[in-house]
PDB file of the backbone (N, CA, C, O) and the ligand in Angstrom, with CONECT records:
HET     ZN  A 101       1
ATOM      1  N   UNK A   1      25.368  -0.964 -48.487  1.00  0.00           N
ATOM      2  CA  UNK A   1      24.737  -0.037 -47.537  1.00  0.00           C
ATOM      3  C   UNK A   1      23.257  -0.365 -47.337  1.00  0.00           C
ATOM      4  O   UNK A   1      22.652   0.013 -46.334  1.00  0.00           O
ATOM      5  N   UNK A   2      22.697  -1.068 -48.302  1.00  0.00           N
ATOM      6  CA  UNK A   2      21.283  -1.462 -48.206  1.00  0.00           C
ATOM      7  C   UNK A   2      21.087  -2.425 -47.041  1.00  0.00           C
ATOM      8  O   UNK A   2      20.079  -2.376 -46.337  1.00  0.00           O
ATOM      9  N   UNK A   3      22.085  -3.313 -46.851  1.00  0.00           N
ATOM     10  CA  UNK A   3      21.978  -4.293 -45.756  1.00  0.00           C
ATOM     11  C   UNK A   3      22.014  -3.622 -44.386  1.00  0.00           C
ATOM     12  O   UNK A   3      21.289  -4.003 -43.467  1.00  0.00           O
ATOM     13  N   UNK A   4      22.874  -2.619 -44.275  1.00  0.00           N
ATOM     14  CA  UNK A   4      22.960  -1.863 -43.023  1.00  0.00           C
ATOM     15  C   UNK A   4      21.604  -1.275 -42.650  1.00  0.00           C
ATOM     16  O   UNK A   4      21.197  -1.329 -41.489  1.00  0.00           O
ATOM     17  N   UNK A   5      20.926  -0.728 -43.607  1.00  0.00           N
ATOM     18  CA  UNK A   5      19.614  -0.135 -43.394  1.00  0.00           C
ATOM     19  C   UNK A   5      18.610  -1.213 -42.977  1.00  0.00           C
ATOM     20  O   UNK A   5      17.802  -1.027 -42.067  1.00  0.00           O
ATOM     21  N   UNK A   6      18.695  -2.357 -43.687  1.00  0.00           N
ATOM     22  CA  UNK A   6      17.775  -3.467 -43.430  1.00  0.00           C
ATOM     23  C   UNK A   6      17.957  -3.994 -42.005  1.00  0.00           C
ATOM     24  O   UNK A   6      16.982  -4.257 -41.300  1.00  0.00           O
ATOM     25  N   UNK A   7      19.234  -4.145 -41.588  1.00  0.00           N
ATOM     26  CA  UNK A   7      19.515  -4.653 -40.243  1.00  0.00           C
ATOM     27  C   UNK A   7      18.997  -3.680 -39.195  1.00  0.00           C
ATOM     28  O   UNK A   7      18.403  -4.085 -38.195  1.00  0.00           O
ATOM     29  N   UNK A   8      19.227  -2.402 -39.430  1.00  0.00           N
ATOM     30  CA  UNK A   8      18.726  -1.398 -38.473  1.00  0.00           C
ATOM     31  C   UNK A   8      17.195  -1.454 -38.384  1.00  0.00           C
ATOM     32  O   UNK A   8      16.622  -1.322 -37.302  1.00  0.00           O
ATOM     33  N   UNK A   9      16.548  -1.651 -39.528  1.00  0.00           N
ATOM     34  CA  UNK A   9      15.089  -1.731 -39.565  1.00  0.00           C
ATOM     35  C   UNK A   9      14.607  -2.938 -38.772  1.00  0.00           C
ATOM     36  O   UNK A   9      13.649  -2.846 -38.004  1.00  0.00           O
ATOM     37  N   UNK A  10      15.296  -4.099 -38.970  1.00  0.00           N
ATOM     38  CA  UNK A  10      14.908  -5.318 -38.267  1.00  0.00           C
ATOM     39  C   UNK A  10      15.102  -5.177 -36.761  1.00  0.00           C
ATOM     40  O   UNK A  10      14.258  -5.602 -35.971  1.00  0.00           O
ATOM     41  N   UNK A  11      16.229  -4.571 -36.375  1.00  0.00           N
ATOM     42  CA  UNK A  11      16.489  -4.360 -34.940  1.00  0.00           C
ATOM     43  C   UNK A  11      15.401  -3.475 -34.331  1.00  0.00           C
ATOM     44  O   UNK A  11      14.920  -3.741 -33.230  1.00  0.00           O
ATOM     45  N   UNK A  12      15.019  -2.424 -35.054  1.00  0.00           N
ATOM     46  CA  UNK A  12      13.975  -1.528 -34.562  1.00  0.00           C
ATOM     47  C   UNK A  12      12.661  -2.288 -34.377  1.00  0.00           C
ATOM     48  O   UNK A  12      11.962  -2.096 -33.382  1.00  0.00           O
ATOM     49  N   UNK A  13      12.332  -3.146 -35.335  1.00  0.00           N
ATOM     50  CA  UNK A  13      11.096  -3.925 -35.264  1.00  0.00           C
ATOM     51  C   UNK A  13      11.125  -4.853 -34.048  1.00  0.00           C
ATOM     52  O   UNK A  13      10.150  -4.950 -33.303  1.00  0.00           O
ATOM     53  N   UNK A  14      12.267  -5.537 -33.861  1.00  0.00           N
ATOM     54  CA  UNK A  14      12.396  -6.456 -32.721  1.00  0.00           C
ATOM     55  C   UNK A  14      12.273  -5.689 -31.406  1.00  0.00           C
ATOM     56  O   UNK A  14      11.572  -6.127 -30.494  1.00  0.00           O
ATOM     57  N   UNK A  15      12.950  -4.549 -31.307  1.00  0.00           N
ATOM     58  CA  UNK A  15      12.889  -3.739 -30.084  1.00  0.00           C
ATOM     59  C   UNK A  15      11.476  -3.241 -29.810  1.00  0.00           C
ATOM     60  O   UNK A  15      11.026  -3.235 -28.665  1.00  0.00           O
ATOM     61  N   UNK A  16      10.778  -2.824 -30.864  1.00  0.00           N
ATOM     62  CA  UNK A  16       9.404  -2.357 -30.701  1.00  0.00           C
ATOM     63  C   UNK A  16       8.498  -3.479 -30.201  1.00  0.00           C
ATOM     64  O   UNK A  16       7.625  -3.268 -29.359  1.00  0.00           O
ATOM     65  N   UNK A  17       8.728  -4.683 -30.744  1.00  0.00           N
ATOM     66  CA  UNK A  17       7.915  -5.832 -30.329  1.00  0.00           C
ATOM     67  C   UNK A  17       8.179  -6.168 -28.864  1.00  0.00           C
ATOM     68  O   UNK A  17       7.256  -6.477 -28.110  1.00  0.00           O
ATOM     69  N   UNK A  18       9.465  -6.102 -28.469  1.00  0.00           N
ATOM     70  CA  UNK A  18       9.826  -6.370 -27.066  1.00  0.00           C
ATOM     71  C   UNK A  18       9.190  -5.330 -26.148  1.00  0.00           C
ATOM     72  O   UNK A  18       8.642  -5.662 -25.097  1.00  0.00           O
ATOM     73  N   UNK A  19       9.273  -4.058 -26.566  1.00  0.00           N
ATOM     74  CA  UNK A  19       8.692  -2.975 -25.765  1.00  0.00           C
ATOM     75  C   UNK A  19       7.183  -3.155 -25.641  1.00  0.00           C
ATOM     76  O   UNK A  19       6.611  -2.942 -24.572  1.00  0.00           O
ATOM     77  N   UNK A  20       6.544  -3.550 -26.741  1.00  0.00           N
ATOM     78  CA  UNK A  20       5.104  -3.760 -26.734  1.00  0.00           C
ATOM     79  C   UNK A  20       4.715  -4.907 -25.793  1.00  0.00           C
ATOM     80  O   UNK A  20       3.749  -4.807 -25.037  1.00  0.00           O
ATOM     81  N   UNK A  21       5.488  -5.997 -25.857  1.00  0.00           N
ATOM     82  CA  UNK A  21       5.230  -7.136 -24.973  1.00  0.00           C
ATOM     83  C   UNK A  21       5.377  -6.727 -23.508  1.00  0.00           C
ATOM     84  O   UNK A  21       4.574  -7.108 -22.655  1.00  0.00           O
ATOM     85  N   UNK A  22       6.416  -5.945 -23.238  1.00  0.00           N
ATOM     86  CA  UNK A  22       6.687  -5.465 -21.877  1.00  0.00           C
ATOM     87  C   UNK A  22       5.535  -4.606 -21.369  1.00  0.00           C
ATOM     88  O   UNK A  22       5.060  -4.789 -20.248  1.00  0.00           O
ATOM     89  N   UNK A  23       5.088  -3.660 -22.209  1.00  0.00           N
ATOM     90  CA  UNK A  23       3.996  -2.764 -21.820  1.00  0.00           C
ATOM     91  C   UNK A  23       2.686  -3.540 -21.652  1.00  0.00           C
ATOM     92  O   UNK A  23       1.909  -3.269 -20.736  1.00  0.00           O
ATOM     93  N   UNK A  24       2.450  -4.505 -22.545  1.00  0.00           N
ATOM     94  CA  UNK A  24       1.241  -5.318 -22.453  1.00  0.00           C
ATOM     95  C   UNK A  24       1.258  -6.121 -21.158  1.00  0.00           C
ATOM     96  O   UNK A  24       0.230  -6.264 -20.498  1.00  0.00           O
ATOM     97  N   UNK A  25       2.432  -6.646 -20.796  1.00  0.00           N
ATOM     98  CA  UNK A  25       2.588  -7.395 -19.547  1.00  0.00           C
ATOM     99  C   UNK A  25       2.329  -6.523 -18.347  1.00  0.00           C
ATOM    100  O   UNK A  25       1.695  -6.953 -17.383  1.00  0.00           O
ATOM    101  N   UNK A  26       2.821  -5.289 -18.399  1.00  0.00           N
ATOM    102  CA  UNK A  26       2.595  -4.342 -17.299  1.00  0.00           C
ATOM    103  C   UNK A  26       1.111  -4.049 -17.151  1.00  0.00           C
ATOM    104  O   UNK A  26       0.576  -4.052 -16.043  1.00  0.00           O
ATOM    105  N   UNK A  27       0.445  -3.795 -18.283  1.00  0.00           N
ATOM    106  CA  UNK A  27      -0.986  -3.480 -18.259  1.00  0.00           C
ATOM    107  C   UNK A  27      -1.775  -4.666 -17.705  1.00  0.00           C
ATOM    108  O   UNK A  27      -2.708  -4.486 -16.923  1.00  0.00           O
ATOM    109  N   UNK A  28      -1.400  -5.868 -18.112  1.00  0.00           N
ATOM    110  CA  UNK A  28      -2.076  -7.072 -17.656  1.00  0.00           C
ATOM    111  C   UNK A  28      -1.868  -7.247 -16.146  1.00  0.00           C
ATOM    112  O   UNK A  28      -2.806  -7.563 -15.416  1.00  0.00           O
ATOM    113  N   UNK A  29      -0.627  -7.037 -15.690  1.00  0.00           N
ATOM    114  CA  UNK A  29      -0.315  -7.145 -14.273  1.00  0.00           C
ATOM    115  C   UNK A  29      -1.097  -6.146 -13.451  1.00  0.00           C
ATOM    116  O   UNK A  29      -1.545  -6.451 -12.346  1.00  0.00           O
ATOM    117  N   UNK A  30      -1.262  -4.939 -13.999  1.00  0.00           N
ATOM    118  CA  UNK A  30      -1.976  -3.887 -13.275  1.00  0.00           C
ATOM    119  C   UNK A  30      -3.460  -4.191 -13.170  1.00  0.00           C
ATOM    120  O   UNK A  30      -4.102  -3.846 -12.178  1.00  0.00           O
ATOM    121  N   UNK A  31      -4.010  -4.844 -14.204  1.00  0.00           N
ATOM    122  CA  UNK A  31      -5.455  -5.115 -14.189  1.00  0.00           C
ATOM    123  C   UNK A  31      -5.801  -6.382 -13.429  1.00  0.00           C
ATOM    124  O   UNK A  31      -6.869  -6.463 -12.822  1.00  0.00           O
ATOM    125  N   UNK A  32      -4.904  -7.389 -13.450  1.00  0.00           N
ATOM    126  CA  UNK A  32      -5.232  -8.656 -12.799  1.00  0.00           C
ATOM    127  C   UNK A  32      -4.885  -8.638 -11.311  1.00  0.00           C
ATOM    128  O   UNK A  32      -5.478  -9.390 -10.538  1.00  0.00           O
ATOM    129  N   UNK A  33      -3.934  -7.791 -10.891  1.00  0.00           N
ATOM    130  CA  UNK A  33      -3.463  -7.804  -9.517  1.00  0.00           C
ATOM    131  C   UNK A  33      -4.574  -7.584  -8.468  1.00  0.00           C
ATOM    132  O   UNK A  33      -4.633  -8.347  -7.504  1.00  0.00           O
ATOM    133  N   UNK A  34      -5.463  -6.569  -8.612  1.00  0.00           N
ATOM    134  CA  UNK A  34      -6.453  -6.315  -7.549  1.00  0.00           C
ATOM    135  C   UNK A  34      -7.391  -7.471  -7.275  1.00  0.00           C
ATOM    136  O   UNK A  34      -8.078  -7.461  -6.253  1.00  0.00           O
ATOM    137  N   UNK A  35      -7.448  -8.473  -8.151  1.00  0.00           N
ATOM    138  CA  UNK A  35      -8.348  -9.598  -7.939  1.00  0.00           C
ATOM    139  C   UNK A  35      -7.717 -10.676  -7.067  1.00  0.00           C
ATOM    140  O   UNK A  35      -8.412 -11.601  -6.646  1.00  0.00           O
ATOM    141  N   UNK A  36      -6.430 -10.585  -6.787  1.00  0.00           N
ATOM    142  CA  UNK A  36      -5.728 -11.620  -6.024  1.00  0.00           C
ATOM    143  C   UNK A  36      -5.882 -11.497  -4.495  1.00  0.00           C
ATOM    144  O   UNK A  36      -6.191 -12.500  -3.852  1.00  0.00           O
ATOM    145  N   UNK A  37      -5.679 -10.309  -3.881  1.00  0.00           N
ATOM    146  CA  UNK A  37      -5.622 -10.192  -2.410  1.00  0.00           C
ATOM    147  C   UNK A  37      -6.641 -10.918  -1.542  1.00  0.00           C
ATOM    148  O   UNK A  37      -6.217 -11.523  -0.557  1.00  0.00           O
ATOM    149  N   UNK A  38      -7.967 -10.916  -1.818  1.00  0.00           N
ATOM    150  CA  UNK A  38      -8.937 -11.480  -0.871  1.00  0.00           C
ATOM    151  C   UNK A  38      -8.674 -12.860  -0.263  1.00  0.00           C
ATOM    152  O   UNK A  38      -9.587 -13.442   0.322  1.00  0.00           O
ATOM    153  N   UNK A  39      -7.463 -13.401  -0.381  1.00  0.00           N
ATOM    154  CA  UNK A  39      -7.151 -14.661   0.282  1.00  0.00           C
ATOM    155  C   UNK A  39      -7.008 -14.420   1.785  1.00  0.00           C
ATOM    156  O   UNK A  39      -7.412 -15.252   2.599  1.00  0.00           O
ATOM    157  N   UNK A  40      -6.420 -13.255   2.148  1.00  0.00           N
ATOM    158  CA  UNK A  40      -6.245 -12.907   3.550  1.00  0.00           C
ATOM    159  C   UNK A  40      -7.158 -11.716   3.836  1.00  0.00           C
ATOM    160  O   UNK A  40      -6.740 -10.565   3.706  1.00  0.00           O
ATOM    161  N   UNK A  41      -8.394 -11.988   4.223  1.00  0.00           N
ATOM    162  CA  UNK A  41      -9.397 -10.925   4.367  1.00  0.00           C
ATOM    163  C   UNK A  41      -9.420 -10.311   5.756  1.00  0.00           C
ATOM    164  O   UNK A  41     -10.472  -9.868   6.218  1.00  0.00           O
ATOM    165  N   UNK A  42      -8.267 -10.278   6.433  1.00  0.00           N
ATOM    166  CA  UNK A  42      -8.196  -9.640   7.749  1.00  0.00           C
ATOM    167  C   UNK A  42      -7.752  -8.203   7.538  1.00  0.00           C
ATOM    168  O   UNK A  42      -6.686  -7.951   6.976  1.00  0.00           O
ATOM    169  N   UNK A  43      -8.583  -7.251   7.995  1.00  0.00           N
ATOM    170  CA  UNK A  43      -8.181  -5.855   7.843  1.00  0.00           C
ATOM    171  C   UNK A  43      -7.376  -5.438   9.060  1.00  0.00           C
ATOM    172  O   UNK A  43      -7.853  -5.478  10.194  1.00  0.00           O
ATOM    173  N   UNK A  44      -6.146  -5.038   8.792  1.00  0.00           N
ATOM    174  CA  UNK A  44      -5.250  -4.651   9.867  1.00  0.00           C
ATOM    175  C   UNK A  44      -5.279  -3.142  10.067  1.00  0.00           C
ATOM    176  O   UNK A  44      -5.366  -2.373   9.109  1.00  0.00           O
ATOM    177  N   UNK A  45      -5.206  -2.741  11.314  1.00  0.00           N
ATOM    178  CA  UNK A  45      -5.141  -1.324  11.648  1.00  0.00           C
ATOM    179  C   UNK A  45      -3.904  -1.092  12.504  1.00  0.00           C
ATOM    180  O   UNK A  45      -3.435  -1.989  13.204  1.00  0.00           O
ATOM    181  N   UNK A  46      -3.384   0.140  12.433  1.00  0.00           N
ATOM    182  CA  UNK A  46      -2.149   0.423  13.146  1.00  0.00           C
ATOM    183  C   UNK A  46      -2.456   1.094  14.482  1.00  0.00           C
ATOM    184  O   UNK A  46      -3.227   2.051  14.563  1.00  0.00           O
ATOM    185  N   UNK A  47      -1.832   0.562  15.513  1.00  0.00           N
ATOM    186  CA  UNK A  47      -1.916   1.137  16.847  1.00  0.00           C
ATOM    187  C   UNK A  47      -1.018   2.375  16.872  1.00  0.00           C
ATOM    188  O   UNK A  47       0.201   2.240  16.764  1.00  0.00           O
ATOM    189  N   UNK A  48      -1.595   3.599  17.013  1.00  0.00           N
ATOM    190  CA  UNK A  48      -0.757   4.809  16.965  1.00  0.00           C
ATOM    191  C   UNK A  48       0.146   4.967  18.186  1.00  0.00           C
ATOM    192  O   UNK A  48       1.097   5.748  18.157  1.00  0.00           O
ATOM    193  N   UNK A  49      -0.146   4.228  19.259  1.00  0.00           N
ATOM    194  CA  UNK A  49       0.659   4.345  20.475  1.00  0.00           C
ATOM    195  C   UNK A  49       1.951   3.551  20.380  1.00  0.00           C
ATOM    196  O   UNK A  49       3.026   4.088  20.643  1.00  0.00           O
ATOM    197  N   UNK A  50       1.858   2.261  20.002  1.00  0.00           N
ATOM    198  CA  UNK A  50       3.058   1.431  19.958  1.00  0.00           C
ATOM    199  C   UNK A  50       3.463   1.058  18.530  1.00  0.00           C
ATOM    200  O   UNK A  50       4.552   0.525  18.318  1.00  0.00           O
ATOM    201  N   UNK A  51       2.592   1.333  17.544  1.00  0.00           N
ATOM    202  CA  UNK A  51       2.963   1.119  16.155  1.00  0.00           C
ATOM    203  C   UNK A  51       2.754  -0.276  15.608  1.00  0.00           C
ATOM    204  O   UNK A  51       3.117  -0.543  14.463  1.00  0.00           O
ATOM    205  N   UNK A  52       2.174  -1.185  16.401  1.00  0.00           N
ATOM    206  CA  UNK A  52       1.938  -2.538  15.899  1.00  0.00           C
ATOM    207  C   UNK A  52       0.631  -2.601  15.126  1.00  0.00           C
ATOM    208  O   UNK A  52      -0.265  -1.779  15.317  1.00  0.00           O
ATOM    209  N   UNK A  53       0.542  -3.595  14.249  1.00  0.00           N
ATOM    210  CA  UNK A  53      -0.669  -3.805  13.468  1.00  0.00           C
ATOM    211  C   UNK A  53      -1.530  -4.867  14.132  1.00  0.00           C
ATOM    212  O   UNK A  53      -1.043  -5.928  14.525  1.00  0.00           O
ATOM    213  N   UNK A  54      -2.808  -4.566  14.250  1.00  0.00           N
ATOM    214  CA  UNK A  54      -3.727  -5.477  14.915  1.00  0.00           C
ATOM    215  C   UNK A  54      -4.970  -5.709  14.083  1.00  0.00           C
ATOM    216  O   UNK A  54      -5.315  -4.905  13.216  1.00  0.00           O
ATOM    217  N   UNK A  55      -5.639  -6.818  14.356  1.00  0.00           N
ATOM    218  CA  UNK A  55      -6.892  -7.162  13.708  1.00  0.00           C
ATOM    219  C   UNK A  55      -7.947  -6.141  14.145  1.00  0.00           C
ATOM    220  O   UNK A  55      -8.175  -5.944  15.338  1.00  0.00           O
ATOM    221  N   UNK A  56      -8.585  -5.495  13.167  1.00  0.00           N
ATOM    222  CA  UNK A  56      -9.562  -4.446  13.446  1.00  0.00           C
ATOM    223  C   UNK A  56     -10.682  -4.928  14.369  1.00  0.00           C
ATOM    224  O   UNK A  56     -11.150  -4.185  15.232  1.00  0.00           O
ATOM    225  N   UNK A  57     -11.105  -6.179  14.179  1.00  0.00           N
ATOM    226  CA  UNK A  57     -12.226  -6.697  14.969  1.00  0.00           C
ATOM    227  C   UNK A  57     -11.847  -6.928  16.432  1.00  0.00           C
ATOM    228  O   UNK A  57     -12.723  -6.981  17.295  1.00  0.00           O
ATOM    229  N   UNK A  58     -10.549  -7.067  16.717  1.00  0.00           N
ATOM    230  CA  UNK A  58     -10.111  -7.322  18.090  1.00  0.00           C
ATOM    231  C   UNK A  58      -9.491  -6.097  18.753  1.00  0.00           C
ATOM    232  O   UNK A  58      -9.055  -6.159  19.903  1.00  0.00           O
ATOM    233  N   UNK A  59      -9.453  -4.985  18.023  1.00  0.00           N
ATOM    234  CA  UNK A  59      -8.787  -3.789  18.543  1.00  0.00           C
ATOM    235  C   UNK A  59      -9.675  -3.039  19.529  1.00  0.00           C
ATOM    236  O   UNK A  59     -10.902  -3.101  19.461  1.00  0.00           O
ATOM    237  N   UNK A  60      -9.032  -2.338  20.433  1.00  0.00           N
ATOM    238  CA  UNK A  60      -9.727  -1.442  21.359  1.00  0.00           C
ATOM    239  C   UNK A  60      -9.783  -0.087  20.671  1.00  0.00           C
ATOM    240  O   UNK A  60      -8.757   0.439  20.239  1.00  0.00           O
ATOM    241  N   UNK A  61     -10.987   0.478  20.570  1.00  0.00           N
ATOM    242  CA  UNK A  61     -11.131   1.708  19.782  1.00  0.00           C
ATOM    243  C   UNK A  61     -11.311   2.936  20.665  1.00  0.00           C
ATOM    244  O   UNK A  61     -11.707   2.854  21.827  1.00  0.00           O
ATOM    245  N   UNK A  62     -11.005   4.063  20.063  1.00  0.00           N
ATOM    246  CA  UNK A  62     -11.169   5.353  20.735  1.00  0.00           C
ATOM    247  C   UNK A  62     -11.563   6.378  19.680  1.00  0.00           C
ATOM    248  O   UNK A  62     -10.888   6.528  18.662  1.00  0.00           O
ATOM    249  N   UNK A  63     -12.670   7.086  19.934  1.00  0.00           N
ATOM    250  CA  UNK A  63     -13.083   8.152  19.019  1.00  0.00           C
ATOM    251  C   UNK A  63     -12.391   9.433  19.456  1.00  0.00           C
ATOM    252  O   UNK A  63     -12.514   9.868  20.601  1.00  0.00           O
ATOM    253  N   UNK A  64     -11.675  10.013  18.538  1.00  0.00           N
ATOM    254  CA  UNK A  64     -10.953  11.242  18.881  1.00  0.00           C
ATOM    255  C   UNK A  64     -11.023  12.214  17.714  1.00  0.00           C
ATOM    256  O   UNK A  64     -10.533  11.914  16.626  1.00  0.00           O
ATOM    257  N   UNK A  65     -11.628  13.378  17.931  1.00  0.00           N
ATOM    258  CA  UNK A  65     -11.766  14.419  16.901  1.00  0.00           C
ATOM    259  C   UNK A  65     -12.345  13.857  15.602  1.00  0.00           C
ATOM    260  O   UNK A  65     -11.847  14.140  14.513  1.00  0.00           O
ATOM    261  N   UNK A  66     -13.408  13.054  15.737  1.00  0.00           N
ATOM    262  CA  UNK A  66     -14.080  12.490  14.565  1.00  0.00           C
ATOM    263  C   UNK A  66     -13.355  11.334  13.919  1.00  0.00           C
ATOM    264  O   UNK A  66     -13.829  10.795  12.920  1.00  0.00           O
ATOM    265  N   UNK A  67     -12.211  10.937  14.465  1.00  0.00           N
ATOM    266  CA  UNK A  67     -11.462   9.808  13.925  1.00  0.00           C
ATOM    267  C   UNK A  67     -11.510   8.643  14.895  1.00  0.00           C
ATOM    268  O   UNK A  67     -11.546   8.844  16.109  1.00  0.00           O
ATOM    269  N   UNK A  68     -11.510   7.422  14.368  1.00  0.00           N
ATOM    270  CA  UNK A  68     -11.473   6.251  15.221  1.00  0.00           C
ATOM    271  C   UNK A  68     -10.055   5.699  15.243  1.00  0.00           C
ATOM    272  O   UNK A  68      -9.485   5.386  14.198  1.00  0.00           O
ATOM    273  N   UNK A  69      -9.496   5.585  16.430  1.00  0.00           N
ATOM    274  CA  UNK A  69      -8.157   5.030  16.594  1.00  0.00           C
ATOM    275  C   UNK A  69      -8.280   3.630  17.153  1.00  0.00           C
ATOM    276  O   UNK A  69      -9.189   3.338  17.931  1.00  0.00           O
ATOM    277  N   UNK A  70      -7.359   2.763  16.754  1.00  0.00           N
ATOM    278  CA  UNK A  70      -7.387   1.363  17.185  1.00  0.00           C
ATOM    279  C   UNK A  70      -6.132   1.046  17.987  1.00  0.00           C
ATOM    280  O   UNK A  70      -5.021   1.419  17.608  1.00  0.00           O
ATOM    281  N   UNK A  71      -6.333   0.353  19.099  1.00  0.00           N
ATOM    282  CA  UNK A  71      -5.209   0.034  19.982  1.00  0.00           C
ATOM    283  C   UNK A  71      -5.177  -1.448  20.303  1.00  0.00           C
ATOM    284  O   UNK A  71      -6.201  -2.131  20.273  1.00  0.00           O
ATOM    285  N   UNK A  72      -3.968  -1.939  20.615  1.00  0.00           N
ATOM    286  CA  UNK A  72      -3.805  -3.353  20.928  1.00  0.00           C
ATOM    287  C   UNK A  72      -4.162  -3.644  22.387  1.00  0.00           C
ATOM    288  O   UNK A  72      -4.494  -4.778  22.734  1.00  0.00           O
ATOM    289  N   UNK A  73      -4.092  -2.623  23.236  1.00  0.00           N
ATOM    290  CA  UNK A  73      -4.378  -2.822  24.658  1.00  0.00           C
ATOM    291  C   UNK A  73      -4.897  -1.542  25.309  1.00  0.00           C
ATOM    292  O   UNK A  73      -4.800  -0.451  24.747  1.00  0.00           O
ATOM    293  N   UNK A  74      -5.450  -1.707  26.508  1.00  0.00           N
ATOM    294  CA  UNK A  74      -5.935  -0.563  27.285  1.00  0.00           C
ATOM    295  C   UNK A  74      -4.794   0.410  27.576  1.00  0.00           C
ATOM    296  O   UNK A  74      -4.958   1.628  27.516  1.00  0.00           O
ATOM    297  N   UNK A  75      -3.633  -0.167  27.894  1.00  0.00           N
ATOM    298  CA  UNK A  75      -2.462   0.656  28.209  1.00  0.00           C
ATOM    299  C   UNK A  75      -2.135   1.607  27.060  1.00  0.00           C
ATOM    300  O   UNK A  75      -1.862   2.788  27.273  1.00  0.00           O
ATOM    301  N   UNK A  76      -2.169   1.071  25.839  1.00  0.00           N
ATOM    302  CA  UNK A  76      -1.857   1.894  24.675  1.00  0.00           C
ATOM    303  C   UNK A  76      -2.893   2.999  24.514  1.00  0.00           C
ATOM    304  O   UNK A  76      -2.553   4.130  24.167  1.00  0.00           O
ATOM    305  N   UNK A  77      -4.177   2.663  24.773  1.00  0.00           N
ATOM    306  CA  UNK A  77      -5.228   3.655  24.618  1.00  0.00           C
ATOM    307  C   UNK A  77      -5.059   4.794  25.629  1.00  0.00           C
ATOM    308  O   UNK A  77      -5.134   5.969  25.268  1.00  0.00           O
ATOM    309  N   UNK A  78      -4.829   4.435  26.898  1.00  0.00           N
ATOM    310  CA  UNK A  78      -4.651   5.483  27.917  1.00  0.00           C
ATOM    311  C   UNK A  78      -3.388   6.280  27.628  1.00  0.00           C
ATOM    312  O   UNK A  78      -3.358   7.497  27.808  1.00  0.00           O
ATOM    313  N   UNK A  79      -2.347   5.588  27.181  1.00  0.00           N
ATOM    314  CA  UNK A  79      -1.098   6.266  26.836  1.00  0.00           C
ATOM    315  C   UNK A  79      -1.318   7.275  25.717  1.00  0.00           C
ATOM    316  O   UNK A  79      -0.797   8.389  25.753  1.00  0.00           O
ATOM    317  N   UNK A  80      -2.099   6.863  24.724  1.00  0.00           N
ATOM    318  CA  UNK A  80      -2.400   7.745  23.592  1.00  0.00           C
ATOM    319  C   UNK A  80      -3.210   8.949  24.065  1.00  0.00           C
ATOM    320  O   UNK A  80      -2.941  10.082  23.668  1.00  0.00           O
ATOM    321  N   UNK A  81      -4.217   8.693  24.927  1.00  0.00           N
ATOM    322  CA  UNK A  81      -5.056   9.780  25.444  1.00  0.00           C
ATOM    323  C   UNK A  81      -4.230  10.788  26.235  1.00  0.00           C
ATOM    324  O   UNK A  81      -4.423  11.998  26.115  1.00  0.00           O
ATOM    325  N   UNK A  82      -3.315  10.279  27.036  1.00  0.00           N
ATOM    326  CA  UNK A  82      -2.442  11.160  27.815  1.00  0.00           C
ATOM    327  C   UNK A  82      -1.545  11.971  26.886  1.00  0.00           C
ATOM    328  O   UNK A  82      -1.309  13.159  27.108  1.00  0.00           O
ATOM    329  N   UNK A  83      -1.055  11.315  25.852  1.00  0.00           N
ATOM    330  CA  UNK A  83      -0.206  11.989  24.873  1.00  0.00           C
ATOM    331  C   UNK A  83      -0.959  13.101  24.166  1.00  0.00           C
ATOM    332  O   UNK A  83      -0.415  14.184  23.949  1.00  0.00           O
ATOM    333  N   UNK A  84      -2.230  12.833  23.798  1.00  0.00           N
ATOM    334  CA  UNK A  84      -3.060  13.842  23.133  1.00  0.00           C
ATOM    335  C   UNK A  84      -3.265  15.044  24.037  1.00  0.00           C
ATOM    336  O   UNK A  84      -3.191  16.190  23.593  1.00  0.00           O
ATOM    337  N   UNK A  85      -3.527  14.765  25.334  1.00  0.00           N
ATOM    338  CA  UNK A  85      -3.749  15.842  26.289  1.00  0.00           C
ATOM    339  C   UNK A  85      -2.480  16.691  26.457  1.00  0.00           C
ATOM    340  O   UNK A  85      -2.536  17.916  26.561  1.00  0.00           O
ATOM    341  N   UNK A  86      -1.332  15.992  26.480  1.00  0.00           N
ATOM    342  CA  UNK A  86      -0.048  16.689  26.655  1.00  0.00           C
ATOM    343  C   UNK A  86       0.230  17.609  25.472  1.00  0.00           C
ATOM    344  O   UNK A  86       0.677  18.740  25.661  1.00  0.00           O
ATOM    345  N   UNK A  87      -0.032  17.133  24.244  1.00  0.00           N
ATOM    346  CA  UNK A  87       0.232  17.961  23.066  1.00  0.00           C
ATOM    347  C   UNK A  87      -0.751  19.115  23.007  1.00  0.00           C
ATOM    348  O   UNK A  87      -0.396  20.210  22.570  1.00  0.00           O
ATOM    349  N   UNK A  88      -2.012  18.879  23.451  1.00  0.00           N
ATOM    350  CA  UNK A  88      -3.015  19.947  23.450  1.00  0.00           C
ATOM    351  C   UNK A  88      -2.599  21.059  24.409  1.00  0.00           C
ATOM    352  O   UNK A  88      -2.759  22.244  24.118  1.00  0.00           O
ATOM    353  N   UNK A  89      -2.058  20.648  25.568  1.00  0.00           N
ATOM    354  CA  UNK A  89      -1.598  21.622  26.572  1.00  0.00           C
ATOM    355  C   UNK A  89      -0.390  22.397  26.031  1.00  0.00           C
ATOM    356  O   UNK A  89      -0.287  23.613  26.191  1.00  0.00           O
ATOM    357  N   UNK A  90       0.529  21.646  25.380  1.00  0.00           N
ATOM    358  CA  UNK A  90       1.759  22.261  24.903  1.00  0.00           C
ATOM    359  C   UNK A  90       1.516  23.280  23.804  1.00  0.00           C
ATOM    360  O   UNK A  90       2.244  24.268  23.702  1.00  0.00           O
ATOM    361  N   UNK A  91       0.489  23.048  22.970  1.00  0.00           N
ATOM    362  CA  UNK A  91       0.218  23.916  21.831  1.00  0.00           C
ATOM    363  C   UNK A  91      -0.615  25.158  22.145  1.00  0.00           C
ATOM    364  O   UNK A  91      -0.898  25.954  21.250  1.00  0.00           O
TER     365      UNK A  91
HETATM  366 ZN    ZN A 101      -0.238  -1.034  21.374  1.00  0.00          ZN2+
END
C-alpha cells in the first residue's frame, strides 16, 4: 500500500509541474503579446454606414454629437447624416 501512496504522490507532483508550466506560459504570453502588433501601424476605423474598415488617415470624417465618425465615401457620409435625421424625427 506504500507504493500506491508513492505513485499518487508522484502523479500529483507531475500534474502540479505541468499546471505550473501551463500557467507560466499563459502569463508569459499575456505579457509579451502587446509588444508584437506595431508591425502593421495602420489604424483602421469602421464606416458606420456600410460597415467596412478604412484607413483613418484617408477616411472622410463627420463630427456628430461630440463624436467623430469615419466614412469611406461622400455617399456613406450623406447616407449616415440622412439616417441620423430620420431616427431623430422618428424618436
Ligand atoms: Zn462606406
